[in-house]
C-alpha positions in Angstrom: 107.4 100.1 106.3 110.9 100.1 107.8 113.0 103.2 108.1 115.8 103.7 105.5 119.2 104.8 106.8 122.6 106.1 105.7 125.7 106.8 107.7 128.6 109.3 107.3 131.9 108.9 109.1 134.2 111.2 107.1 134.0 114.5 105.2 131.9 114.5 102.1 128.5 113.1 101.4 126.8 109.9 102.4 125.0 107.5 100.1 121.6 108.9 99.2 118.4 107.6 100.6 116.0 107.2 97.7 112.5 108.2 98.7 109.0 107.6 97.2 107.8 110.9 95.9 104.1 109.7 96.2 104.3 109.8 100.0 103.1 113.1 101.5 105.1 113.0 104.7 108.7 112.2 105.5 110.1 112.1 109.0 113.9 112.6 109.2 116.0 111.7 112.2 119.7 112.5 112.5 121.5 110.7 115.3 125.1 111.1 116.5 127.2 108.3 118.0 128.3 109.2 121.5 131.9 109.9 120.5 131.1 111.6 117.2 132.2 115.1 116.5 131.7 117.3 113.4 130.8 121.0 112.8 129.9 121.3 109.1 127.1 118.7 109.0 123.9 119.2 107.0 120.9 117.1 106.0 120.4 117.6 102.3 117.3 116.9 100.2 116.5 116.7 96.5 113.2 117.0 94.6 114.8 115.2 91.7 114.5 111.4 91.3 118.2 110.3 91.9 117.5 107.0 90.1 116.5 108.6 86.8 117.9 112.0 86.7 121.5 112.1 85.4 123.9 112.5 88.4 125.4 115.9 87.4 121.9 117.5 87.2 120.5 116.3 90.6 120.2 119.5 92.7 120.8 119.1 96.5 119.8 121.7 99.1 120.2 122.0 102.9 117.1 121.0 104.9 118.1 123.2 107.8 121.0 125.3 109.1 120.5 124.1 112.7 122.1 120.7 112.1 125.8 121.6 112.9 125.1 122.8 116.4 122.9 119.7 117.2 125.7 117.4 116.0 128.3 119.3 118.0 126.1 119.0 121.1 125.6 115.2 120.4 121.8 115.4 120.6 120.7 114.9 117.0 117.6 116.3 115.5 114.2 115.2 114.0 112.1 116.9 111.3 108.9 116.1 109.5 108.6 117.4 105.9 105.0 117.6 104.6 105.9 117.6 100.9 107.2 115.0 98.5 111.0 114.5 98.4 113.1 112.5 96.0 116.1 111.8 98.2 118.0 112.6 101.4 121.7 112.5 102.3 124.2 113.8 104.9 126.8 116.3 103.9 129.8 117.4 105.9 132.4 120.0 105.0 134.6 119.0 107.9 136.1 115.8 109.2 133.7 113.6 111.0 134.9 111.7 114.0 132.7 108.7 114.8 129.4 108.1 113.0 126.4 110.2 112.1 123.3 108.4 111.0 120.3 109.7 109.0 117.1 107.7 109.0 113.9 108.5 107.2 110.4 107.1 107.4 107.6 108.0 105.0 103.8 108.0 105.2 101.2 108.3 102.5 98.9 110.3 104.8 100.0 113.7 106.2 
């Protein structure tokens, strides 16, 4: 199975990555282009199914508060979540210079 990806290059939210909630493990990697800068960047997740839940009722939450400093340092981050997720996206409350990419890879076994 290939990794799914989404990119953000401005303030706001990226296109969501739709995940398979049957999978037990999701590895998430946030990478930063060498010239990218941003301070208010977060990885967000939802437990809802973004393909069937009406858009206004999908609830998004931050995966971690450590993202902003990792993006500012240009190093990126990686997480493994051992519970089902419905979707992932990147959110930035500030202007993004360059590109920030979020990739996810799922596994049925934990």
